C-alpha positions, 0 to 999 in steps of 0.5 A: 703582492700588488694592491690598489691603495687609496692613500688620500681622497681622490688618490689611488696608487698601485703599490707592492705590499707584503702578502697577508698571512692567514691566522687560525680560522682564516683563509688566504684568498687569491682575488680573481675579479672584484667589482667597484661599488658605489660605497667604494666611490664614496670612500675614494672621494672621502665622503664615507664617514668611515674613510681612513687612509691608506686603505685597500678597498674592495668587497665584491669579489671572487677568488680561490682559496690558496691557504687555510690558517692552522686549525683551532681558531675558527668557524665553519664556512657558511656555504659548506666545506671549502678546500684549497683551490676552490673558487669562493664568493665572500661575505665581506662582513665581520661582526663582533657577535656580542652586541645587541643586534648580533645577539638578535640575529642582525649582524649586518647592523653590528655596532662594531661591524668591520667591512672588508675594504672599509675598516680592514684591507679589501680585495683591490689586491692580489690576495686578501685574508678573510674569516673562513666562515664568510666563504661560500663555494662557487666552483660552478660559477665563473669569476665574473658571476661570482663577483655579482653575488655580494651586490645581489645579496644587498637586493636580497636583504631589501626584498626580505625586509619588505617581505616581497612575495609574488602577490606584490607590486614593487616600485623601485626608485633608482636603477643603479646597481643596487636598484637593479639587484632589488629588481632581480630579487623581487622579480625572482619572487614573482613580484611585478616590478616597476623601475624609476630613473632618469637615465635611459640606459639604466631603464633599458637595462632594467627592462632586460632584467625583468621590469614590467614597467619602466618610468623615465622621471625626466619625462613622466610623473612617476606618481601618475604612472604608478597609480595607473599601473596599480589600478589606483591602489599604489605599490605594495612595496616602494624601494628607495635606492637613491638616498634622495630626500625628495624620492623618500618623501614621494614614496609615502604618496605612491605606496599603497595603504598598508604598504611597505617602504624600504630605504636602502639608499645612503645619504647624510641628508634629512627628509620631512614626512607628513605625520598623518600618512603614517597612521592614515596608511598604517605604513611600515617604513624600513631601513635595509643594510648589507645582508643578514643571513641571505648571502646563501640565497644570493649565491643560489639566485646567481646560480639560477639566473647568472647569465641574465645578470651578466648584462649588469657588467659594463666595463672591465679593467685590469688591477694595474688600471684601478685608478683609471677604472674608479675615476671612470666609474665616478664620472660616468654613472650613466654608463658604468653600472658594474665596473670590474677589476680583473686581478689575475686574468689580465682583461683589458677595459671594455 
């Protein structure tokens, strides 16, 4: 099979690899469409602490089941029975099932977690092998919308961690793909959502996805706008989708008393917070990683609101141009919201 293999930092090659063979409890999936994620860019640059080469990246994808491993060694699909020939969305996490977080129903932060495309071969390839229990039937969705399920699941985890309801005001800092996914999931719960970013095109997209208010941080003071928007209360929930220490620090100021802060942005930097605000506001500060048991909810949201979410797709490349596609996404963050690789339909860049 053909695969786009990252062989070293900033080096990706199209190679011929042996077709993978499913073991008991596994499925062989023919990849249709796969998205390029921010974590793929970090891995490609060598900035992901789990970067190891060579590796076939990719974990946001749609595909069709082409073979199942022999019986006797695996679980049941999480989204219901699947059959050969069926389109599926794939939850790209393989937890150990034995460590403390796994035993507590938090496999997303398994201490020995393996992620497709990071620790094990991923979907920048014509075929990939995955555990059967990670499959979710998606015959009613087209390949592109199916590939959006995984990033939407990250947003679903954020709103779940933040216990977002229709009574809440939610301020989302960062309008990249994950920030947009949080917006979509929070708005779907009926919350009022404000989105902050410095890129006008991203803010325009947030408005199309249902943001009640957008703030251009390059021109306006987000704290002042949030105070006005909430009648002086502050946002019930503040989400950091940037990983920037300054943004996380400001979240403490703009969140409401008794509010919740959810950090989903990734960074190796440190941030200083005023201790008095923890008790004065009685804050709840949460991290959010991957998803824990909400992938099916993400499938459902895409089913109901898929056509509205399609605006997130900004560029399309065939697999043969994967090196060009990932370089484009890396150097054009203002216009590359979700870049897709079409593996079997031959779509050209758009």
